[in-house]
C-alpha positions as CSV (number, residue, x, y, z in Angstrom):
1,M,139.0,4.6,-31.8
2,A,138.5,2.5,-34.9
3,A,135.6,3.3,-37.7
4,K,133.1,1.2,-37.8
5,K,133.1,-1.3,-40.9
6,S,130.0,-1.5,-42.7
7,N,127.8,-4.2,-42.4
8,M,126.0,-3.7,-45.9
9,P,128.1,-6.2,-47.7
10,L,127.1,-9.3,-44.8
11,L,124.2,-8.5,-45.9
12,L,124.2,-8.2,-49.2
13,G,125.4,-11.4,-49.7
14,A,123.1,-13.3,-47.3
15,A,120.5,-12.3,-49.3
16,A,121.3,-12.8,-52.7
17,A,122.7,-16.5,-51.1
18,I,118.9,-17.0,-49.1
19,G,117.7,-16.0,-52.2
20,G,119.4,-17.8,-54.4
21,G,118.7,-21.1,-51.8
22,Y,114.7,-20.0,-52.7
23,Y,115.2,-20.4,-56.3
24,Y,116.8,-23.2,-56.0
25,Y,115.1,-25.6,-53.6
26,T,111.6,-24.5,-55.4
27,T,112.9,-26.0,-57.7
28,G,113.9,-29.0,-56.9
29,G,117.1,-28.4,-57.2
30,D,117.3,-28.0,-61.0
31,T,119.4,-24.8,-61.5
32,K,118.3,-24.3,-64.9
33,A,114.9,-24.4,-63.9
34,A,115.7,-21.8,-61.1
35,Q,118.0,-20.4,-63.1
36,A,115.0,-19.8,-65.4
37,K,112.3,-18.6,-62.9
38,F,114.2,-16.2,-61.2
39,E,114.5,-14.5,-64.7
40,H,110.6,-15.3,-65.1
41,D,110.0,-13.5,-61.7
42,T,113.2,-10.9,-62.7
43,T,110.7,-10.3,-65.5
44,A,107.3,-9.9,-64.0
45,A,108.4,-7.7,-61.4
46,R,110.1,-5.0,-64.0
47,E,106.5,-5.4,-66.0
48,H,105.0,-4.5,-62.9
49,A,107.1,-1.8,-61.6
50,Q,107.0,-0.6,-65.3
51,A,102.9,-0.1,-65.2
52,T,103.2,1.5,-61.9
53,Y,105.8,3.8,-62.5
54,D,103.6,4.2,-66.2
55,S,100.2,5.0,-63.8
56,V,101.8,7.3,-61.5
57,K,103.5,9.5,-63.6
58,A,99.4,9.1,-65.6
59,S,98.1,10.1,-62.5
60,A,101.4,12.9,-61.4
61,T,100.5,14.3,-65.4
62,S,96.8,14.3,-64.2
63,A,97.0,16.5,-61.3
64,A,98.9,18.9,-63.1
65,D,96.8,19.3,-65.2
66,L,93.6,19.4,-63.3
67,G,95.7,22.1,-61.2
68,K,96.7,24.6,-64.4
69,H,93.1,24.6,-64.8
70,K,92.2,25.3,-61.4
71,L,94.5,27.8,-61.2
72,E,93.8,30.0,-65.1
73,D,90.0,29.1,-63.3
74,A,91.1,31.4,-60.0
75,Q,92.8,33.8,-62.3
76,A,89.9,34.4,-64.5
77,K,87.9,34.8,-60.8
78,L,90.0,37.1,-59.8
79,D,90.4,39.2,-62.7
80,A,86.6,39.4,-63.2
81,E,86.4,40.7,-59.3
82,R,89.1,43.4,-59.8
83,K,87.5,44.5,-62.8
84,K,83.8,44.2,-61.1
85,A,85.5,46.7,-57.8
86,Q,87.2,48.9,-60.5
87,T,84.3,50.2,-62.0
88,E,82.6,50.2,-58.8
89,I,84.6,52.9,-57.6
90,Q,85.4,54.7,-61.0
91,Q,81.6,55.1,-60.5
92,K,81.8,56.3,-57.3
93,I,84.6,58.8,-58.1
94,D,81.8,59.7,-60.7
95,E,79.2,60.7,-57.9
96,A,81.8,62.0,-55.8
97,D,83.2,64.2,-58.6
98,K,80.1,64.9,-59.7
99,K,78.4,66.8,-55.6
100,I,82.0,68.7,-55.9
101,Q,81.0,70.1,-58.7
102,D,77.2,70.5,-57.7
103,G,78.3,72.2,-54.5
104,A,81.1,74.3,-56.4
105,T,78.3,75.3,-58.2
106,K,76.2,76.4,-55.4
107,A,78.5,77.9,-54.0
108,K,79.6,80.3,-57.0
109,G,76.1,81.2,-56.3
110,W,75.8,81.5,-52.5
111,F,78.5,84.5,-53.0
112,G,77.2,86.6,-56.2
113,R,79.3,85.5,-58.7
114,G,77.3,82.6,-60.6
């Protein structure tokens, strides 16, 4: 079985011929005017593409900065909650330690050694 040939060169050639025909037809058959119009259109398309690229790049940069700030805020909140929980746990440990110490003192007194 033979390998299938690509139709891409044929399609690109047809597209170029149709595009050239369009510019030739819209300028009334003047090749110099058709070339000038084509160059003008390609310049305008390039400028539009550059403006779109710049806009997308600015949006992406803005989104990245926003994400960075949100991440920093989340980390700060997480750190604050961690410190709060750590303080509460330490207080509970201190309370339990005090109860144990008080219980040990009472136990010594019950056995007559305190």
